[in-house]
C-alpha positions, 0 to 999 in steps of 0.5 A, spaced: 337 247 148 331 251 147 327 246 150 331 247 157 331 254 156 326 255 162 330 251 167 336 256 165 332 262 166 330 258 173 337 257 175 339 264 173 334 267 178 336 262 184 343 264 182 341 272 183 338 270 189 344 267 192 349 272 190 344 277 193 345 274 200 353 275 200 354 282 203 357 287 198 354 284 192 349 288 189 344 284 184 338 286 182 334 280 182 328 283 179 331 284 173 333 277 171 329 275 165 334 270 161 340 266 163 345 271 165 346 275 172 349 281 172 352 283 179 357 289 182 362 287 186 364 291 193 370 296 192 376 293 193 375 286 191 381 282 189 379 281 182 385 276 180 384 273 187 377 271 185 379 269 178 384 264 181 379 261 186 374 260 180 380 257 176 382 253 182 375 251 183 373 249 176 369 255 175 369 258 168 368 266 168 370 272 165 373 278 170 370 284 172 369 290 167 368 296 171 366 293 177 361 288 174 361 281 173 357 277 169 355 269 170 351 265 165 347 259 166 346 253 161 345 246 161 352 244 164 350 248 170 346 245 176 344 248 183 350 245 186 354 248 181 351 255 183 352 254 190 359 252 189 360 259 185 357 263 190 361 259 196 367 261 192 364 268 191 363 269 198 370 266 201 373 272 197 368 278 198 367 276 205 373 272 207 
């Protein structure tokens, strides 16, 4: 999979940019140099609800720790999957 790391890194930057457009989400889009994106959830977000929404949408993710989450792009994650993930986050965070 090392031959396609550039695609994963591009997708991580795309993910960060899409997350930055969700009101209340804090992500440093300039600090995405690998295929991992860390972001902060707004105070008061129902993290168990977010995790249930992820599961219902077929999205595998670990829960937030200290108000931050990490999402990882890899060969199974395309732009459509990223858009679906951000849509779920938007629904839970914004309503």
